[in-house]
C-alpha positions in Angstrom: -36.1 -109.9 -10.3 -39.6 -109.2 -11.8 -41.1 -105.8 -11.5 -44.6 -105.0 -10.6 -46.7 -104.0 -13.7 -49.1 -101.2 -14.0 -51.9 -103.4 -15.2 -51.5 -105.5 -12.0 -51.9 -102.4 -9.7 -55.0 -101.5 -11.6 -56.4 -105.0 -11.3 -55.7 -104.9 -7.6 -57.5 -101.6 -7.1 -60.5 -102.8 -9.3 -60.8 -105.9 -7.0 -60.5 -103.9 -3.9 -63.2 -101.4 -5.2 -65.8 -104.1 -6.4 -65.2 -106.7 -3.7 -65.1 -109.5 -6.3 -63.0 -111.0 -8.9 -65.6 -111.4 -11.5 -66.6 -107.8 -11.6 -62.8 -106.7 -11.7 -62.3 -109.1 -14.6 -65.0 -107.5 -16.6 -63.6 -104.1 -15.7 -60.3 -104.8 -16.7 -61.4 -106.9 -19.9 -59.7 -110.2 -18.6 -61.0 -113.6 -18.0 -61.4 -114.4 -14.4 -58.7 -117.0 -14.4 -56.3 -114.6 -16.0 -57.1 -112.1 -13.4 -56.4 -114.6 -10.7 -53.0 -115.5 -12.1 -52.2 -111.8 -12.1 -53.1 -111.4 -8.6 -51.1 -114.6 -7.5 -48.0 -112.9 -9.4 -48.4 -109.7 -7.6 -48.9 -111.4 -4.1 -45.7 -113.4 -4.9 -43.7 -110.3 -5.9 -44.8 -108.5 -2.7 -44.3 -111.7 -0.4 -47.6 -111.3 1.1 -51.5 -112.1 0.7 -53.5 -109.2 -0.4 -57.1 -110.8 -0.3 -59.0 -113.3 1.8 -61.6 -115.2 -0.3 -64.7 -117.3 0.1 -67.0 -118.4 -2.6 -69.2 -115.5 -2.1 -67.0 -112.6 -0.6 -63.5 -111.2 -1.2 -62.0 -108.8 1.2 -58.6 -107.1 1.7 -56.1 -108.4 4.2 -54.3 -106.0 6.7 -51.4 -105.9 4.1 -53.9 -105.3 1.3 -55.5 -102.4 3.2 -52.2 -100.8 3.7 -50.9 -101.4 0.1 -54.2 -99.9 -1.5 -53.5 -96.2 -1.0 -49.9 -96.9 -2.2 -51.2 -98.6 -5.2 -53.6 -95.8 -6.0 -50.9 -93.2 -5.7 -48.4 -95.2 -8.0 -51.2 -95.5 -10.7 -51.9 -91.9 -10.5 -48.3 -90.9 -10.8 -47.8 -93.3 -13.8 -50.8 -91.9 -15.6 -49.5 -88.4 -14.9 -46.1 -89.2 -16.3 -48.1 -90.3 -19.6 -50.6 -87.5 -19.9 -48.3 -84.6 -18.8 -49.3 -81.9 -16.4 -51.0 -79.8 -19.0 -53.2 -82.7 -20.4 -54.1 -83.6 -16.8 -56.1 -80.4 -16.5 -58.7 -81.6 -19.0 -58.2 -85.4 -18.7 -57.5 -86.4 -15.3 -60.3 -88.2 -13.6 -58.6 -88.7 -10.2 -59.3 -87.6 -6.6 -57.8 -85.7 -4.0 -58.5 -86.7 -0.5 -58.0 -84.1 2.4 -58.1 -84.8 6.1 -59.3 -81.5 7.8 -60.3 -80.6 11.2 -63.8 -79.4 10.9 -63.3 -75.9 12.2 -60.7 -75.2 9.5 -62.6 -76.8 6.5 -64.9 -73.8 5.9 -61.9 -71.3 6.3 -59.5 -72.9 4.1 -61.2 -75.0 1.5 -64.3 -73.4 -0.4 -62.5 -70.6 -2.2 -59.5 -73.0 -3.0 -62.0 -75.7 -4.2 -63.7 -73.3 -6.6 -60.3 -72.2 -8.3 -59.3 -75.8 -8.4 -62.6 -77.0 -9.9 -62.3 -74.2 -12.7 -58.7 -75.5 -13.4 -59.1 -79.2 -13.1 -62.8 -80.1 -13.5 -62.1 -83.7 -13.8 -60.6 -84.2 -10.3 -62.9 -85.1 -7.6 -62.3 -83.9 -4.0 -63.0 -85.8 -0.8 -62.9 -84.1 2.4 -62.5 -86.1 5.7 -63.7 -83.7 8.4 -62.0 -85.6 11.3 -60.6 -84.6 14.7 -56.9 -83.8 14.9 -55.8 -87.2 15.9 -58.1 -89.0 13.3 -57.0 -86.7 10.6 -53.3 -87.2 11.6 -53.7 -91.0 11.3 -55.6 -90.8 8.0 -52.4 -88.9 6.5 -50.1 -91.5 8.0 -51.9 -94.4 6.8 -52.3 -92.9 3.4 -56.2 -92.7 3.5 -55.8 -89.0 2.9 -53.2 -87.3 0.5 -52.6 -84.5 3.0 -54.2 -82.9 5.9 -55.1 -79.3 7.5 -54.5 -79.8 11.1 -53.2 -78.4 14.4 -49.6 -78.2 15.3 -50.5 -80.2 18.3 -51.0 -83.2 15.9 -47.3 -83.7 14.9 -45.6 -87.0 14.4 -42.3 -88.3 13.1 -43.9 -89.5 9.9 -45.3 -86.2 8.9 -44.2 -82.7 8.0 -46.1 -79.8 9.4 -46.0 -76.4 7.6 -47.8 -73.6 9.6 -50.3 -71.4 7.8 -51.9 -69.4 10.6 -52.5 -68.8 14.4 -56.1 -69.3 15.4 -56.8 -67.5 18.7 -59.1 -68.8 21.2 -62.2 -66.5 22.2 -65.0 -66.6 24.5 -68.2 -67.7 22.9 -71.2 -65.9 24.1 -75.1 -65.4 23.4 -75.5 -61.9 22.2 -77.7 -61.1 25.3 -75.1 -62.5 27.9 -73.9 -60.0 30.5 -70.3 -60.6 29.5 -71.1 -58.9 26.1 -70.7 -55.7 27.8 -67.0 -56.2 28.1 -64.5 -55.5 25.3 -62.3 -58.5 26.6 -63.1 -61.2 29.1 -60.8 -62.4 31.8 -60.6 -65.6 33.6 -61.9 -63.9 36.7 -64.9 -62.6 34.7 -65.8 -66.2 33.8 -65.7 -67.8 37.1 -69.3 -67.4 38.1 -70.7 -68.9 34.8 -71.0 -72.5 33.7 -68.4 -73.5 31.1 -69.2 -75.7 28.2 -66.0 -77.8 27.3 -65.1 -80.5 24.7 -63.9 -83.9 25.8 -60.2 -84.1 27.3 -59.0 -86.1 24.2 -59.8 -83.2 22.0 -56.5 -81.1 20.9 -58.4 -77.9 21.6 -59.1 -79.2 25.2 -55.6 -80.0 25.6 -54.4 -76.6 24.8 -57.1 -74.9 27.0 -56.2 -77.1 29.8 -52.5 -76.4 29.6 -53.3 -72.6 29.8 -55.6 -72.9 32.7 -53.0 -75.0 34.6 -50.2 -72.4 33.7 -52.3 -69.5 35.0 -53.6 -71.6 38.0 -57.2 -71.0 37.0 -60.1 -73.2 37.9 -63.4 -72.5 36.0 -66.7 -74.1 36.4 -66.6 -76.8 33.7 -70.1 -77.8 34.0 -71.0 -79.5 30.7 -68.5 -81.6 28.5 -69.4 -82.6 24.9 -67.4 -84.3 22.1 -67.7 -81.6 19.4 -67.4 -78.0 19.1 -70.5 -77.6 17.1 -72.4 -79.1 20.1 -70.8 -76.6 22.4 -72.0 -73.7 20.2 -75.5 -75.2 20.2 -75.6 -75.3 24.2 -74.4 -71.7 24.3 -77.0 -70.6 21.9 -79.5 -72.3 24.1 -78.3 -70.2 27.1 -76.9 -73.0 29.0 -73.5 -71.5 29.5 -70.5 -70.1 27.8 -67.5 -71.7 26.1 -63.8 -71.0 25.1 -63.4 -71.9 21.4 -61.0 -71.2 18.5 -62.1 -68.3 16.5 -62.5 -70.4 13.2 -65.3 -72.3 15.1 -67.5 -69.2 15.4 -70.3 -68.7 13.1 -69.9 -66.2 10.3 -73.6 -65.2 9.9 -74.5 -61.9 11.5 -77.8 -63.4 12.0 -76.4 -66.0 14.5 -77.5 -65.7 18.2 -73.7 -66.0 19.1 -70.9 -63.6 19.5 -67.5 -63.6 21.0 -65.1 -61.7 23.1 -61.2 -61.9 23.1 -59.5 -63.3 26.2 -58.1 -60.7 28.3 -54.4 -61.0 29.4 -52.6 -64.3 28.4 -53.7 -65.2 24.9 -54.2 -68.8 23.8 -53.9 -69.8 20.2 -53.5 -72.9 18.1 -51.2 -73.1 14.8 -53.1 -74.5 11.9 -51.2 -75.8 9.0 -50.5 -78.3 6.2 -49.6 -82.0 7.2 -47.9 -84.2 4.8 -46.3 -87.5 4.9 -42.3 -87.1 5.2 -41.6 -90.5 3.7 -43.4 -90.2 0.4 -44.5 -87.4 -2.0 -48.2 -86.4 -2.4 -50.0 -87.3 -5.7 -49.5 -85.0 -8.6 -53.3 -84.0 -8.2 -52.9 -83.3 -4.4 -49.7 -81.3 -5.3 -51.7 -79.2 -7.7 -54.4 -78.5 -4.9 -51.7 -77.7 -2.2 -50.1 -75.1 -4.6 -53.6 -73.4 -5.0 -54.2 -73.7 -1.4 -50.9 -71.9 -0.7 -51.8 -69.2 -3.2 -55.3 -68.3 -2.0 -55.9 -69.1 1.7 -54.3 -65.8 2.7 -57.1 -63.8 0.7 -59.5 -64.8 3.5 -59.7 -62.5 6.4 -59.8 -64.0 10.0 -60.0 -60.5 11.7 
């Protein structure tokens, strides 16, 4: 049985990136007929068509879209085996793709990215700031090398490694009457309009479970899709919100502040999400190692 050749994987990736056989042939220093023959051979080995073609356009089939991230990982792993881990630091020109929930991106990533860029300046970083469900799907599909997500976004195809517990707090304007309290109870909030995120949000699911458990009914007056929008409405004086602490602005100049919840605490577990069936790329593995070394240095208190 014939084996897939490294060159064929590179050609496949170039066609997918350029969207046509002509440009891909130039980039891989092949004639267009030779490139077409190689793709036919690859499709034959895989037993599936990777591209749809017209005289003007080339696009990936569903099988091709699924195979693309796998091909990229295989190429990167092959290059790593040739260069060696030390050579990679100065020569690698790859990319690490991270699917990260927006509220955790600022907390986890900047200090790690700084260290990573110093050690491996040739490796680019792409951050997919997505919801918990979207980020989970990106990791499962292979669109992201790994994710930083909530424990609620677990799945048989991924492994979750917890990093920290992020408590929910009451978000208030600094001139709000509840700011006089050290902690805010459910009863304290009953007379105020609550700004909530949509019911599909992982944060909303956690909050609703807690409210149902404690048999609490708050005045959920506004519903938005993003935590950043809820913060904006609180800042405008339209109500209060219950949000993860990581979502709160760090600047002391902000008009917003928070108070801890009194009594029963709510928190969400934030951690690393990786595919269970395949290993991450060597570049992503380097990033993860630095992440695990450095994230504890940032204070959440």
